[in-house]
DRENLOLO-445389 format. One record per residue (C-alpha): y negated, z negated, x negated; residue number from 1. Coordinates in Angstrom, 3 decimals, decimal comma. Each point is the difference from the previous one (the first is absolute). Example, Ala and Ser with C-alpha at 12.3 -4.5 7.8 and 13.67 -1.06 7.14 Angstrom:
BEGIN
<yy:4,500&zz:-7,800&xx:-12,300&k:1>
<yy:-3,440&zz:0,660&xx:-1,370&k:2>
***
This chain:
BEGIN
<yy:-36,599&zz:11,025&xx:-75,117&k:1>
<yy:-3,592&zz:1,052&xx:-0,728&k:2>
<yy:-0,050&zz:2,613&xx:2,747&k:3>
<yy:1,554&zz:-2,476&xx:2,403&k:4>
<yy:-2,738&zz:-2,537&xx:-0,691&k:5>
<yy:-2,716&zz:2,635&xx:0,461&k:6>
<yy:1,488&zz:1,086&xx:3,350&k:7>
<yy:0,210&zz:-3,585&xx:1,216&k:8>
<yy:-3,568&zz:-0,735&xx:-1,029&k:9>
<yy:-1,201&zz:3,146&xx:1,775&k:10>
<yy:1,932&zz:-1,086&xx:3,104&k:11>
<yy:-2,088&zz:-3,168&xx:-0,080&k:12>
<yy:-3,073&zz:1,965&xx:1,129&k:13>
<yy:1,174&zz:0,973&xx:3,536&k:14>
<yy:1,476&zz:-3,472&xx:0,478&k:15>
<yy:-3,302&zz:-1,672&xx:-0,776&k:16>
<yy:-1,881&zz:2,503&xx:2,163&k:17>
<yy:2,299&zz:-0,794&xx:2,925&k:18>
<yy:-0,433&zz:-3,739&xx:-0,529&k:19>
<yy:-3,769&zz:0,408&xx:-0,234&k:20>
<yy:-0,143&zz:1,895&xx:3,307&k:21>
<yy:2,127&zz:-2,639&xx:1,732&k:22>
<yy:-1,904&zz:-3,031&xx:-1,236&k:23>
<yy:-3,374&zz:1,685&xx:0,585&k:24>
<yy:0,918&zz:0,863&xx:3,584&k:25>
<yy:1,771&zz:-3,253&xx:0,898&k:26>
<yy:-2,855&zz:-2,171&xx:-1,250&k:27>
<yy:-2,382&zz:1,819&xx:2,314&k:28>
<yy:2,324&zz:-0,339&xx:2,980&k:29>
<yy:-0,263&zz:-3,801&xx:-0,167&k:30>
<yy:-2,326&zz:-1,300&xx:2,750&k:31>
<yy:-3,478&zz:-0,800&xx:-1,274&k:32>
<yy:-1,657&zz:1,261&xx:-3,143&k:33>
<yy:-1,597&zz:-1,284&xx:-3,176&k:34>
<yy:-3,431&zz:-0,250&xx:1,609&k:35>
<yy:1,209&zz:-2,302&xx:2,790&k:36>
<yy:1,786&zz:-2,213&xx:-2,506&k:37>
<yy:-3,037&zz:0,036&xx:-2,276&k:38>
<yy:-2,595&zz:-1,084&xx:2,571&k:39>
<yy:2,296&zz:-2,152&xx:2,158&k:40>
<yy:0,247&zz:-0,222&xx:3,788&k:41>
<yy:-3,142&zz:-2,070&xx:0,482&k:42>
<yy:-2,411&zz:2,558&xx:-1,413&k:43>
<yy:-1,324&zz:2,857&xx:2,112&k:44>
<yy:-0,801&zz:3,281&xx:-1,722&k:45>
<yy:-2,439&zz:2,621&xx:1,131&k:46>
<yy:1,190&zz:3,609&xx:-0,219&k:47>
<yy:-2,329&zz:0,559&xx:-2,952&k:48>
<yy:1,376&zz:-3,023&xx:-1,875&k:49>
<yy:3,565&zz:1,120&xx:0,613&k:50>
<yy:-0,732&zz:3,517&xx:-1,256&k:51>
<yy:-1,548&zz:-1,470&xx:-3,143&k:52>
<yy:3,047&zz:-2,174&xx:-0,642&k:53>
<yy:2,267&zz:2,998&xx:0,583&k:54>
<yy:-1,984&zz:1,898&xx:-2,605&k:55>
<yy:0,291&zz:-2,896&xx:-2,463&k:56>
<yy:3,752&zz:-0,306&xx:0,580&k:57>
<yy:0,502&zz:3,776&xx:-0,148&k:58>
<yy:1,148&zz:0,153&xx:3,624&k:59>
<yy:-2,703&zz:2,410&xx:1,185&k:60>
<yy:2,086&zz:3,121&xx:-0,718&k:61>
<yy:3,184&zz:1,296&xx:1,711&k:62>
<yy:3,321&zz:-1,560&xx:-0,997&k:63>
<yy:1,255&zz:3,059&xx:-1,852&k:64>
<yy:-3,123&zz:-0,022&xx:-2,166&k:65>
<yy:0,439&zz:-3,719&xx:-0,659&k:66>
<yy:3,598&zz:0,605&xx:-1,041&k:67>
<yy:-0,810&zz:2,973&xx:-2,215&k:68>
<yy:-2,800&zz:-1,884&xx:-1,720&k:69>
<yy:2,280&zz:-2,981&xx:-0,611&k:70>
<yy:2,824&zz:2,144&xx:-1,430&k:71>
<yy:-2,379&zz:1,809&xx:-2,344&k:72>
<yy:-1,397&zz:-3,299&xx:-1,241&k:73>
<yy:3,509&zz:-1,390&xx:-0,564&k:74>
<yy:0,917&zz:3,130&xx:-1,972&k:75>
<yy:-2,910&zz:-0,840&xx:-2,315&k:76>
<yy:1,222&zz:-3,595&xx:-0,368&k:77>
<yy:-2,541&zz:-1,476&xx:2,413&k:78>
<yy:1,774&zz:-2,221&xx:2,549&k:79>
<yy:-3,226&zz:-0,814&xx:1,796&k:80>
<yy:-1,953&zz:-3,162&xx:0,715&k:81>
<yy:1,059&zz:-2,899&xx:2,216&k:82>
<yy:-1,900&zz:-0,053&xx:3,272&k:83>
<yy:0,061&zz:-3,802&xx:0,051&k:84>
<yy:-0,679&zz:-1,073&xx:-3,583&k:85>
<yy:-1,802&zz:3,028&xx:-1,405&k:86>
<yy:2,241&zz:-0,109&xx:-3,092&k:87>
<yy:1,826&zz:2,976&xx:-1,388&k:88>
<yy:3,516&zz:0,142&xx:1,435&k:89>
<yy:1,328&zz:0,869&xx:-3,431&k:90>
<yy:-1,278&zz:-3,324&xx:-1,333&k:91>
<yy:1,693&zz:-1,955&xx:2,802&k:92>
<yy:3,298&zz:1,797&xx:-0,605&k:93>
<yy:-0,235&zz:-0,590&xx:-3,744&k:94>
<yy:-0,358&zz:-3,734&xx:0,697&k:95>
<yy:2,691&zz:-0,258&xx:2,697&k:96>
<yy:2,705&zz:2,416&xx:-1,190&k:97>
<yy:1,143&zz:-2,051&xx:-3,054&k:98>
<yy:0,629&zz:-2,978&xx:2,296&k:99>
<yy:2,244&zz:1,972&xx:2,374&k:100>
<yy:1,679&zz:1,736&xx:-2,930&k:101>
<yy:0,837&zz:-3,305&xx:-1,685&k:102>
<yy:1,386&zz:-1,420&xx:3,237&k:103>
<yy:2,114&zz:3,120&xx:0,624&k:104>
<yy:1,365&zz:-0,024&xx:-3,567&k:105>
<yy:0,903&zz:-3,695&xx:0,167&k:106>
<yy:1,736&zz:0,402&xx:3,381&k:107>
<yy:1,924&zz:3,047&xx:-1,238&k:108>
<yy:1,138&zz:-1,693&xx:-3,213&k:109>
<yy:1,108&zz:-3,137&xx:1,848&k:110>
<yy:1,899&zz:1,966&xx:2,653&k:111>
<yy:1,718&zz:2,298&xx:-2,517&k:112>
<yy:0,842&zz:-2,943&xx:-2,261&k:113>
<yy:1,692&zz:-1,791&xx:2,895&k:114>
<yy:1,529&zz:2,962&xx:1,835&k:115>
<yy:1,759&zz:1,601&xx:-2,974&k:116>
<yy:2,219&zz:-2,954&xx:-1,044&k:117>
<yy:0,668&zz:-1,052&xx:3,597&k:118>
<yy:0,826&zz:3,556&xx:1,076&k:119>
<yy:2,307&zz:0,516&xx:-2,978&k:120>
<yy:1,659&zz:-3,352&xx:0,628&k:121>
<yy:0,526&zz:0,893&xx:3,649&k:122>
<yy:1,572&zz:3,354&xx:-0,912&k:123>
<yy:2,262&zz:-1,414&xx:-2,721&k:124>
<yy:1,052&zz:-2,957&xx:2,162&k:125>
<yy:0,315&zz:2,094&xx:3,146&k:126>
<yy:1,604&zz:-1,503&xx:3,098&k:127>
<yy:-0,106&zz:-3,526&xx:-1,372&k:128>
<yy:-1,857&zz:-3,065&xx:1,151&k:129>
<yy:-2,689&zz:0,614&xx:-2,619&k:130>
<yy:-0,507&zz:3,569&xx:1,209&k:131>
<yy:-0,262&zz:-1,237&xx:3,580&k:132>
<yy:-2,621&zz:-2,551&xx:-1,038&k:133>
<yy:-2,035&zz:2,674&xx:-1,835&k:134>
<yy:0,118&zz:2,365&xx:2,970&k:135>
<yy:-1,003&zz:-2,826&xx:2,344&k:136>
<yy:-2,966&zz:-0,807&xx:-2,242&k:137>
<yy:-1,037&zz:3,666&xx:0,014&k:138>
<yy:0,207&zz:0,091&xx:3,791&k:139>
<yy:-2,193&zz:-3,100&xx:0,258&k:140>
<yy:-2,517&zz:1,524&xx:-2,413&k:141>
<yy:-0,173&zz:3,192&xx:2,037&k:142>
<yy:-0,470&zz:-1,953&xx:3,225&k:143>
<yy:-2,973&zz:-2,093&xx:-1,154&k:144>
<yy:-3,366&zz:1,609&xx:0,817&k:145>
<yy:-2,277&zz:-0,066&xx:-3,030&k:146>
<yy:-2,945&zz:-1,514&xx:1,863&k:147>
<yy:2,213&zz:-2,791&xx:1,386&k:148>
<yy:1,423&zz:-0,807&xx:-3,423&k:149>
<yy:-3,497&zz:-0,007&xx:-1,515&k:150>
<yy:-1,284&zz:-2,330&xx:2,722&k:151>
<yy:2,995&zz:-2,303&xx:-0,487&k:152>
<yy:-0,618&zz:-0,140&xx:-3,753&k:153>
<yy:-3,638&zz:-0,931&xx:0,604&k:154>
<yy:1,054&zz:-2,774&xx:2,394&k:155>
<yy:2,706&zz:-1,420&xx:-2,283&k:156>
<yy:-2,019&zz:0,068&xx:-3,227&k:157>
<yy:-3,184&zz:-1,313&xx:1,593&k:158>
<yy:1,410&zz:-2,830&xx:2,131&k:159>
<yy:3,440&zz:-0,975&xx:-1,307&k:160>
<yy:0,035&zz:1,160&xx:-3,651&k:161>
<yy:-3,606&zz:0,002&xx:-1,229&k:162>
<yy:0,800&zz:1,013&xx:-3,591&k:163>
<yy:-3,076&zz:2,163&xx:-0,553&k:164>
<yy:1,485&zz:3,428&xx:0,747&k:165>
<yy:-2,684&zz:0,717&xx:2,611&k:166>
<yy:-2,804&zz:0,137&xx:-2,534&k:167>
<yy:-2,722&zz:2,644&xx:0,357&k:168>
<yy:0,492&zz:3,315&xx:-1,748&k:169>
<yy:-1,315&zz:0,110&xx:-3,575&k:170>
<yy:-0,089&zz:3,197&xx:-2,105&k:171>
<yy:2,520&zz:-0,025&xx:-2,873&k:172>
<yy:-2,831&zz:0,443&xx:-2,487&k:173>
<yy:-1,472&zz:-3,345&xx:1,090&k:174>
<yy:3,225&zz:-2,038&xx:0,119&k:175>
<yy:3,430&zz:1,611&xx:-0,101&k:176>
<yy:1,792&zz:-3,187&xx:1,059&k:177>
<yy:-2,194&zz:-0,496&xx:3,085&k:178>
<yy:0,294&zz:3,705&xx:0,786&k:179>
<yy:3,808&zz:-0,100&xx:-0,012&k:180>
<yy:0,018&zz:-3,277&xx:1,964&k:181>
<yy:-2,096&zz:1,579&xx:2,742&k:182>
<yy:2,353&zz:3,008&xx:0,203&k:183>
<yy:3,305&zz:-1,908&xx:0,136&k:184>
<yy:0,169&zz:-0,380&xx:3,787&k:185>
<yy:-1,324&zz:3,499&xx:0,846&k:186>
<yy:2,565&zz:1,425&xx:-2,415&k:187>
<yy:2,806&zz:-1,932&xx:1,691&k:188>
<yy:-1,135&zz:1,161&xx:3,449&k:189>
<yy:-0,039&zz:3,642&xx:-1,125&k:190>
<yy:3,134&zz:-0,145&xx:-2,140&k:191>
<yy:2,345&zz:-1,660&xx:2,522&k:192>
<yy:0,513&zz:2,966&xx:2,370&k:193>
<yy:-0,058&zz:2,492&xx:-2,880&k:194>
<yy:2,678&zz:-2,000&xx:-1,825&k:195>
<yy:2,227&zz:0,121&xx:3,083&k:196>
<yy:-0,420&zz:3,783&xx:0,316&k:197>
<yy:0,683&zz:0,663&xx:-3,679&k:198>
<yy:2,954&zz:-2,375&xx:-0,073&k:199>
<yy:1,726&zz:1,926&xx:2,778&k:200>
<yy:-0,717&zz:3,337&xx:-1,685&k:201>
<yy:1,316&zz:-1,206&xx:-3,371&k:202>
<yy:3,172&zz:-1,370&xx:1,555&k:203>
<yy:0,716&zz:3,079&xx:2,145&k:204>
<yy:-0,784&zz:2,485&xx:-2,774&k:205>
<yy:2,038&zz:-1,873&xx:-2,597&k:206>
<yy:2,993&zz:-0,304&xx:2,328&k:207>
<yy:-0,067&zz:3,776&xx:0,501&k:208>
<yy:-0,190&zz:0,676&xx:-3,746&k:209>
<yy:2,775&zz:-2,486&xx:-0,801&k:210>
<yy:2,332&zz:2,093&xx:2,142&k:211>
<yy:-0,549&zz:3,169&xx:-2,058&k:212>
<yy:2,723&zz:1,525&xx:-2,172&k:213>
<yy:-1,886&zz:-0,420&xx:-3,286&k:214>
<yy:-0,239&zz:-3,755&xx:0,615&k:215>
<yy:3,768&zz:-0,194&xx:0,440&k:216>
<yy:0,375&zz:2,022&xx:-3,208&k:217>
<yy:-2,270&zz:-2,407&xx:-1,884&k:218>
<yy:2,042&zz:-2,943&xx:1,226&k:219>
<yy:3,256&zz:1,700&xx:-0,926&k:220>
<yy:-1,251&zz:0,327&xx:-3,590&k:221>
<yy:-0,124&zz:-3,780&xx:-0,199&k:222>
<yy:-3,764&zz:-0,453&xx:0,086&k:223>
<yy:-1,234&zz:-3,409&xx:0,986&k:224>
<yy:-1,231&zz:-0,307&xx:3,590&k:225>
<yy:-3,496&zz:-0,943&xx:-1,174&k:226>
<yy:-0,195&zz:3,248&xx:-2,002&k:227>
<yy:1,341&zz:2,074&xx:2,894&k:228>
<yy:-2,496&zz:-1,440&xx:2,438&k:229>
<yy:-3,018&zz:-0,325&xx:-2,272&k:230>
<yy:0,259&zz:3,196&xx:-2,049&k:231>
<yy:1,832&zz:2,485&xx:2,226&k:232>
<yy:-0,491&zz:-1,027&xx:3,628&k:233>
<yy:-3,341&zz:-1,722&xx:0,257&k:234>
<yy:-2,043&zz:2,792&xx:-1,588&k:235>
<yy:1,153&zz:2,565&xx:2,570&k:236>
<yy:-0,269&zz:-2,517&xx:2,819&k:237>
<yy:-3,661&zz:-0,610&xx:-0,789&k:238>
<yy:-1,210&zz:3,467&xx:1,048&k:239>
<yy:-0,329&zz:-0,766&xx:3,757&k:240>
<yy:-1,285&zz:-3,473&xx:-0,876&k:241>
<yy:-2,793&zz:1,488&xx:-2,127&k:242>
<yy:-1,017&zz:2,112&xx:3,007&k:243>
<yy:-0,361&zz:-3,096&xx:2,182&k:244>
<yy:-1,884&zz:-1,894&xx:-2,722&k:245>
<yy:-2,461&zz:2,880&xx:-0,368&k:246>
<yy:-0,620&zz:0,247&xx:3,732&k:247>
<yy:-0,407&zz:-3,742&xx:0,385&k:248>
<yy:-2,326&zz:-0,255&xx:-3,005&k:249>
<yy:-2,198&zz:2,736&xx:1,437&k:250>
<yy:-0,034&zz:-1,864&xx:3,296&k:251>
<yy:-0,938&zz:-3,274&xx:-1,691&k:252>
<yy:-2,996&zz:1,597&xx:-1,724&k:253>
<yy:-1,641&zz:0,725&xx:3,334&k:254>
<yy:1,900&zz:-2,071&xx:2,528&k:255>
<yy:-0,659&zz:-3,623&xx:-0,931&k:256>
<yy:-2,733&zz:-0,456&xx:2,607&k:257>
<yy:1,539&zz:-2,919&xx:1,902&k:258>
<yy:1,217&zz:-1,868&xx:-3,093&k:259>
<yy:-3,343&zz:0,307&xx:-1,765&k:260>
<yy:-1,825&zz:-1,238&xx:3,089&k:261>
<yy:2,301&zz:-3,004&xx:0,498&k:262>
<yy:-0,278&zz:-1,139&xx:-3,624&k:263>
<yy:-3,633&zz:1,057&xx:-0,526&k:264>
<yy:0,829&zz:2,484&xx:-2,753&k:265>
<yy:-2,987&zz:2,339&xx:-0,644&k:266>
<yy:1,987&zz:3,224&xx:-0,284&k:267>
<yy:-0,188&zz:3,462&xx:1,527&k:268>
<yy:1,812&zz:-1,069&xx:3,143&k:269>
<yy:-2,598&zz:-2,614&xx:0,843&k:270>
<yy:-2,779&zz:2,439&xx:-0,876&k:271>
<yy:1,248&zz:2,664&xx:2,402&k:272>
<yy:0,677&zz:-2,566&xx:2,733&k:273>
<yy:-3,614&zz:-1,151&xx:0,119&k:274>
<yy:-1,202&zz:3,585&xx:-0,392&k:275>
<yy:1,934&zz:0,925&xx:3,166&k:276>
<yy:-1,528&zz:-2,937&xx:1,852&k:277>
<yy:-3,484&zz:1,106&xx:-1,045&k:278>
<yy:0,545&zz:3,768&xx:0,461&k:279>
<yy:-0,805&zz:0,495&xx:-3,669&k:280>
<yy:1,244&zz:3,577&xx:-0,059&k:281>
<yy:-0,478&zz:0,792&xx:-3,716&k:282>
<yy:1,987&zz:-3,059&xx:-1,108&k:283>
<yy:2,922&zz:0,601&xx:2,382&k:284>
<yy:0,177&zz:3,685&xx:-0,869&k:285>
<yy:-0,066&zz:-0,701&xx:-3,737&k:286>
<yy:2,662&zz:-2,733&xx:0,130&k:287>
<yy:2,402&zz:2,050&xx:2,132&k:288>
<yy:-0,503&zz:3,076&xx:-2,175&k:289>
<yy:0,633&zz:-2,040&xx:-3,154&k:290>
<yy:3,120&zz:-1,588&xx:1,515&k:291>
<yy:1,372&zz:3,445&xx:0,950&k:292>
<yy:-0,686&zz:1,333&xx:-3,490&k:293>
<yy:1,735&zz:-2,985&xx:-1,623&k:294>
<yy:2,972&zz:0,331&xx:2,345&k:295>
<yy:0,530&zz:3,655&xx:-0,954&k:296>
<yy:-0,418&zz:-0,733&xx:-3,711&k:297>
<yy:2,525&zz:-2,856&xx:0,153&k:298>
<yy:2,520&zz:2,302&xx:1,650&k:299>
<yy:-0,638&zz:2,573&xx:-2,740&k:300>
<yy:0,765&zz:-2,663&xx:-2,599&k:301>
<yy:3,212&zz:-0,811&xx:1,867&k:302>
<yy:1,075&zz:3,658&xx:-0,154&k:303>
<yy:-0,597&zz:0,017&xx:-3,765&k:304>
<yy:1,979&zz:-3,222&xx:-0,358&k:305>
<yy:2,991&zz:1,680&xx:1,664&k:306>
<yy:0,381&zz:2,254&xx:-3,036&k:307>
<yy:-0,123&zz:-3,041&xx:-2,284&k:308>
<yy:2,743&zz:-1,821&xx:1,905&k:309>
<yy:2,214&zz:3,064&xx:0,460&k:310>
<yy:-0,161&zz:2,661&xx:-2,776&k:311>
<yy:1,694&zz:2,488&xx:2,337&k:312>
<yy:-3,191&zz:0,199&xx:2,079&k:313>
<yy:-2,353&zz:2,698&xx:-1,201&k:314>
<yy:-3,231&zz:1,258&xx:1,533&k:315>
<yy:-0,919&zz:3,649&xx:-0,417&k:316>
***
């Protein structure tokens, strides 16, 4: 297991290098640059003024030198300075990441807590009216775009049910109750499609496991159905489900841009959105690199969890 973890961590290096090259190049392919955004369209610059701003922004050297300098600084733990605010990017990430992390954890817990019992119920009560209702609900959840559901929640709870769930975001250290109240609707908007995906995976995986020979043997020994399903079937059926949960959690850590913008949540998604608008290269590059790193680490944790769920799995 130790050698496996070392190999996976070493494999993280080329992945991050590839991501860094892509985000560095794509950001500079976007029309316009940081200088134009900085001065606006109504201000005329002389060639000397533009060269001075390029020197200040570090844009007076070729692209490959800009990239190499950025990578070397990141390797030393320096993520750079925001071109717009002048703050250290590391400070902005330290303030925004806990917000996105909390939202992703809440959405994952809610979706898993709903998908597991509903998926198990659908598999155990297969081909019944209840199973049909569960599958129909999953299909509806998969069909609802997240941004549409978020907008609908804002409309309903601001105009028709003004119960205070649209309160501004408050850090949990200031008021935990207000913090959780502000995250209820964003959590629902993120958890709904994920719940539908997980529910279908749980049902399909459990149905496949329930057809195995060892399940029939357990039933023939006179074990109660709850024991057969909960102790023997569900544990093996969770392996593909854990894979999906890991992938979706990694996505939520860096992919909540639209939801955070709709609900005014000051997380990483909102930070990178405005950084893209303003051509704030250091911020965008740092956020994308962090999201890629977290995604790979979450998948590594999922691989380790496989061995916990199934003792037959061993990593050399």
